[in-house]
N, C-alpha and C positions, 0 to 999 in steps of 0.2 A: 694279533690284530693287524690288519693290513695298514701300511703307511699311507697317509693322505698326501696327495700332491695338489698344489694350487692349480685351479682351473685356468687354463690359458685360452683366450679367445683366438679364433682363427683370423687370418688376414682379411677374409671376406667380411666377417662381422665387424672388425675395426673399420674397414672401408665404408660399410653401411652407416655406422655411427658418425663417421666424419662427414659423409654425404648429408645425413639428416641435420647435423649442426650447420653445415654451409647453407642448406635450404632454409633453416630457421632464421639465420642471420640475414639472408637475402630477402625473405618475406618481411621481416621487421623493417629492413631498410626501404623496401618498396612501399610499405604501408606508411612509413614516416614521410617519405618524399611526396607521395600522393596526397597525404593529409596536409602537408605544408603548402603544396600547390593550390589545393582547393581553398585553404584558408586565406592565402594571399589573394586569390581571385575574388573571394567574397568580400574581403576588406576593400579591395580596389573598387568593386562594383557598388558597395554601400557608400563609401566615402567620396566616390566620384559622382554621386547623384546630385542634381542641381539643388535639391532641398536639404542636403545633409547638414550644412551649418545651422539651419534653424532647428532640425531634429536634435542635433548634438547639444545645442544650448537648452532645449526644452526637456530632454530626457536623460542626458548624460553630463550634467553640470557637476563637477567635483565639489565645489563649494556648497551647493545645495545638498549634495549627498552627505557631506560631513555634518552639516547642521541638522539634518533629519535623522541621521543614524541612531542617536540615543533614544529618541522617542519611538522609532520603529522597533528597536531592540526590546524596549519595555513592553510594547504591544505583542511582540513575538513570543515572549514568555507566557503570555495568556494563551496563545495558540498552542504552545507546547503542553501546558497543563490541560487544556481542553482535549488535546489529542490523546493524552494518556488515559484520561477518564472515559472518553467516548470510545476509544479502542477496546478497553476492557469491558465496558458495558455492551458494545455491539457483539463482541465475541461470545460473551455469556448468553446474551439474548439469542444470537444466531444458533448456538448449540442447543438451547432449550427448544426453539421453534423446530429445528431439524429433528430433534428427538420426538417431538409430538407428531410430526409428519410421517415418521417411520413406524408409528404404532399400528399394528395390523388388526387388532381385535375390533369387532363391530361396536363394542361399547365405547370405544375411543373415537368414534366417527365425529361427534361434535367438536372435539379438540382438534382433530385433523382438519375439519372444515374451517375453524377459526384460524388455525395456523396458515392454511392455504390462502384464505382471504387476506390475511395480513401480508404475506409475501407478495401476492399479486398487486395489492393496493400500493404498498410503499416502494415496490420496484418500478411501478409505472408512474408514480407521482414525482414530479421534479423536486429536487431538494430545496430549491429556492422557495417554492410554494409551501412546502412543509415547514420551513423555518418561519415564513410569514404567518402561517396558520397557528403555530405554537407560540411564537413570540408576541404576536399582536391579537390573535383570536382568543387564546386561553385567558389572558388577563381581562379581556372584555367580558368574560362571564362573571367577574367580580366574586369569585369564590374565595372563601377564607383559606388562608395558608397557601395561596398561589405563589410559587417561587419566582425569582427574578428572571429577566429575559435571557441572561446567560445560561441559567439552568434549563430553561425552556428550549433555547436554541440547541444546547447540547443534547437534550432529549430528542429533538428532531433529527439530529445527526445519528444518534444511536438507533432510532427506529428505522431510518432509511438504510443505513449500512447493515443493521441487523438482518434486514430482509435479504440482502445480497449474500451475507456471510452464511445465513441459514441454508441457502441453496448450495453453497460450497460444502458445508458440513453434510448436507443430505446426500449430495453426490458421492462424497467420500464414504459415508456409511453404507450406501447401497452398492458401492463398488467392492466391498468385502464379500467374498463368496459365501453363499448360504451354508455351505458345509462347515465353515468356521463356527457359526452359531450353533449348528446341530451338534458339532463335536463338543462345544462348551456345555451345552445343555445336557448332553449324555454323560458328562463328567459330574453333573449335579449342580452346576452354577445356575443361579437365578438369572432372570432377564437383566436386572441391574448389574450384576457381576459380569455377565457376558459382555454387556456394552462397555463396562469400565475396563476390564482386563483383556478383552479379546478384540472387540470391534473398533473401539475408539483409537487405541494405539496404532492399529494398521491404517485407519482412515486419516489420522493426523499426519502420518508420513506422506500420504498421497496428496493431501490438500494443502500442504505447507506453501508451495509456490503461489497458487491462486489466492490463498488467504493473505499472504504478505502483499500481494498486488492490491488487494482491497484496502489494506492498511496504508499503502502508499497513496492511493487515491483519496483516502480520508485525510491524510496529512495535508493535501492541497485544499480540500473542501472545508477544513476548519476555518479557513479565511472567510467563508461566507457568513460566519457569525457576526461579522461587521454589519450585515444588513439589519440585525436586530438592535444595534446600538452600542454594544461593548467596544471599548477602545483596544482593539487588537492591532496587529501589524498593519493590516489593510486600512483600518479606520485611522490609525496614527498617520499613515502616509497620506490619506485623504485630507486630514487636518493640516498637515504641513504643506500640501499642495494648495489648499485654499488660502494659506498665508502668503506663499511665495509666487503663486501662479506658475509654478514649474512642476513638471510631472516626474522629475528625477526621484522623489521619494517613493513613487510606485515601483520604479526600477530597483531601488534599494530593497524594498520589501520582497520583490520577486527574487532577487539574488539570494536573500536570506532564506526564503522558502526552498530554493534549489539546494543550498548548502545543507539545510535541515533534512532534505530528502535523500541526499547522496548516501549516507550510511545505510539507511533502510533499503534503498535500491540495490546497493552492493550486496547486502545480506540476501535480498530476494534473488539476485542473479546467482549467488553462490549456492543457495538452496536448490534452485532450479537445475543448475548444472550437476549438482551432487545427485539429485533425484534421477536425472537423465542417465548419469553414469551407472547408478545402481540398477536402473531398469534394464539397460543394455547388458550389464553383467549378468542379471538374472536370466535374460533371454539367451545369453551365450551359454549358460549352464543347461 
């Protein structure tokens, strides 16, 4: 058995690695300096404006922020709960609508027409109007067993985002090559088994980035539930503002929403980058 010798890199390879490390350090340094310069210029431009003292007292008062923080945090928990339920409902509804729109047999034409009309209607209807229609219009019918405005507002969010997510799912399903379905059916799989084991797994990998982007947008729009009356973070900020006549509570609510979105945005960026690298690797093969 031949003896194994450790692989020694040449001087040229070592020089290239050293050059790449120097370029990386230089790039990071330039980015940090340029960011600091831009940040300083923005701070000087804002704080040097004639009306900055009044804006600072009205929007960035630390005492008002500390006083409003507990109430806004309690309202934010309602937004988080609403986001979890509405996200799950919108994904399930979108998947169901996308499945209906991909049915090809003529007998399913009424279902396709209903699904198409739903996606066209709720993608075109502004979310605020949908919330008003559900939160104030449905109770006006005086039907027995009508849920509260929180549930109705959540239903408006689910229906609106379900239409967008349905199109994302449909695009992913139709992006799978027809030969994949033909191969699955030739192996004896039923239509349901083909969708479950062959089509949907491939579609989910492709639509993960746009699907997560829709969930990020929903994370912001759950704040619109305050229009229906529930005391969420936005409504709590509005109540605190009406007491102190200071708009700092709105800034507090905005900062909390941003902090809430950071993990989901980071996951979205990571999934998008991972998908791009996988696609470039596949193309390289």
